[in-house]
C-alpha positions, -999 to 999 in steps of 0.1 A, spaced: -40 -341 -491 -6 -334 -501 8 -371 -508 -22 -380 -520 -31 -354 -550 -4 -327 -548 30 -346 -547 15 -374 -577 12 -338 -599 50 -335 -596 52 -364 -612 40 -355 -646 51 -315 -646 70 -309 -679 85 -273 -685 55 -264 -659 27 -275 -674 12 -314 -653 7 -338 -687 -23 -360 -687 -27 -390 -708 -56 -403 -715 -61 -436 -738 -97 -451 -755 -85 -485 -754 -73 -495 -717 -110 -505 -698 -131 -538 -711 -162 -518 -702 -147 -492 -735 -144 -464 -711 -111 -435 -710 -92 -444 -691 -57 -429 -677 -23 -441 -657 -22 -405 -639 -58 -409 -617 -50 -376 -595 -60 -349 -623 -101 -364 -626 -97 -361 -591 -92 -327 -588 -137 -315 -593 -139 -326 -559 -116 -299 -540 -122 -266 -546 -90 -255 -531 -66 -273 -557 -92 -264 -586 -87 -231 -581 -54 -238 -589 -52 -253 -622 -49 -226 -651 -47 -226 -682 -20 -218 -702 -32 -205 -729 -39 -161 -729 -75 -160 -725 -82 -200 -724 -101 -214 -704 -106 -250 -680 -135 -270 -690 -146 -293 -665 -170 -323 -690 -190 -353 -677 -200 -373 -702 -227 -389 -679 -238 -425 -703 -226 -410 -731 -228 -446 -744 -261 -445 -736 -275 -411 -751 -255 -424 -790 -272 -451 -790 -304 -438 -780 -298 -412 -812 -286 -441 -838 -314 -465 -831 -344 -431 -833 -353 -456 -794 -377 -434 -783 -380 -444 -752 -346 -437 -744 -348 -399 -758 -375 -397 -734 -358 -401 -704 -329 -384 -715 -345 -355 -731 -371 -353 -703 -346 -361 -674 -357 -393 -663 -335 -415 -645 -331 -442 -671 -311 -468 -647 -341 -471 -628 -367 -471 -650 -345 -502 -668 -349 -514 -625 -386 -508 -624 -386 -538 -653 -367 -558 -643 -381 -558 -607 -420 -549 -618 -420 -522 -593 -430 -485 -598 -399 -461 -601 -403 -445 -569 -402 -477 -553 -370 -490 -567 -339 -488 -539 -308 -482 -549 -294 -521 -555 -320 -526 -577 -309 -497 -596 -276 -509 -595 -285 -532 -613 -307 -515 -641 -273 -495 -649 -254 -527 -648 -285 -540 -669 -281 -509 -697 -241 -509 -703 -240 -549 -701 -264 -547 -732 -239 -521 -754 -208 -543 -749 -226 -579 -756 -220 -589 -721 -234 -625 -718 -263 -635 -696 -238 -653 -680 -216 -622 -675 -247 -610 -661 -244 -632 -630 -205 -631 -628 -212 -590 -626 -239 -600 -588 -273 -598 -609 -291 -630 -594 -300 -661 -619 -335 -655 -614 -335 -620 -622 -315 -630 -651 -345 -645 -669 -360 -612 -661 -329 -590 -674 -330 -609 -709 -368 -605 -723 
């Protein structure tokens, strides 16, 4: 833990503060990226996490999970009733997509199928072609159904 988490943080300390950078254009997917991956991982360890404090009087540190932010935004902008229903009622959109692709009930969707549904959901946002889906290990016979 020391070599993985603690020591790399010392490189980022300036005037007693750990500085983290996030970039909006550092990934193919369009997600935020960071050249210093230790800070995002701190949520996994309570002891290390508790050592972070705000530098402001009465300040707080907020942890944020942008769970499917892109898909939620598209659902709202497109006023897509099915997506809005899924998010409003805490349904698993990726399982819903997989159930349509594999013509099975949601409760019978496997983790592998869900992963493929997730890949398809995000692929549609980033204009991935059917060939791109095949390259991402979505089988050719499934690609036809995915395109519908």
